[in-house]
C-alpha positions, 0 to 999 in steps of 0.5 A: 356886730364887727366890721373888719376892713383890710387895705385894698391893693390898687388897680394898676392904670393899664387894668383900670383902662379908664381912657378906653371909651369901650371901657365906659360904654361897659361900666356905665351900664353896670352902675346905671341899669336903665342905660342901653347901648346904641349905634349912631350912623357913624358907628360911635356908641351912645348910652341911652337911658330908656327910663326917660323915653317919655320925658315930658322935659326938655331932654339932655345929652352929654359928651365928655372925654373918657375918665373925666365924666361927671358923677351926675351921670350916676346920681341925677337921672335927668341925662338921656344920653352919654357919649364917651369921645372916641379918637378918629371917629369924626365929629359926633354932631347934635343931629347925629344924637337927636336922629338916634335917640328918635330911632331909640323910640325917645321922645324929644318933643320938648327939645334937646340940649346937647353939652359937651366938653370942647375948646371953647365956651359958647352956646348956639342953636343948632335947629328950632328943637336943638340947642348945643353948649360947649364949654372948655372946662370939665367942672363947668360941664359938671355944674352944667348937669347939676345946674339943669337937674334942679332947674325950674319946672318951666325951664324944664319944658321950655328949650327957650327958658333952658337957653336963657338960663344957660346963657345967664350961667356962661355970663356969670359963672365964675370957678375957683379951685384949691388943691391940697398938697402933701408938702410942707412949707414953713412947717405948714401944709400947703395948698395950691390955688389958680395963682400958686401955692400957699401954706395954710393953717386950717382946711377950713380957713383955706376954703373960705379964701377959695370962696371969697376969690370965687363970689368976688365978682357976685357980692354987688347984688342988690335984689333977690338972687338965686345962687347955683353953687357947685363943689366938685372934689379933685383932692380924693376926700371921703364922703364924710370929709365932703360933707362937712366941707358942703356945711362949711360952704353953706355956712360961709355963704350964709354969713356973706350974704345975710343982708340979700334975699338969697337962695343957694342950690349947693351941689357936693360931688 
């Protein structure tokens, strides 16, 4: 069997129209057919996953910006409501989302967590059965969705335990980023870290340096611990390259924490 792959012609930014919330409200249900549109009293659109109508777990709603949503919204099915922020539409509150979910017949008997991208990082109870968490980094929002999808059964059915888990996350989370550049410095390719750009010998070495920076605050552990490690691709790598990097991450962390009883939850996106 022969497979012929022709070069694709990229769509222009105006054709993609990824900054338009209406665009995402139409695209996401095509990629995740269980999503249905619902209108809030304020006229904003919420995408609701009807397959989670009778979920026994704490429900999770995600509010993000157009074109910056997590791939977990497609691969993980623990997010019951997706909201793409719309300029000038007013702030959509957790109570608005709860009311819309209940009107759509969604069970929220175990509680509701509303996770949103915002200007600051905070977590607060909105009501007895509503918890809202706001983060100032889209990768943290992505990590939260991944973390809650792999939470223990006891945490998934208890809003109190979910809140405790998220509080620990906000207190201990560390982030490091590396962007591989197209330029050359001293005859070597360049990677951009948070503190500036540097030439590197190999992608593996650059990745290990980034991991050391991210894990620096966690090396003083002296007891059994579970790490949630989230890797998001910001370099446009292929699926194979991301899988290779995922393997390198596991290998590095295993060697670094051999003296501790540990468990890693790795998410590669």
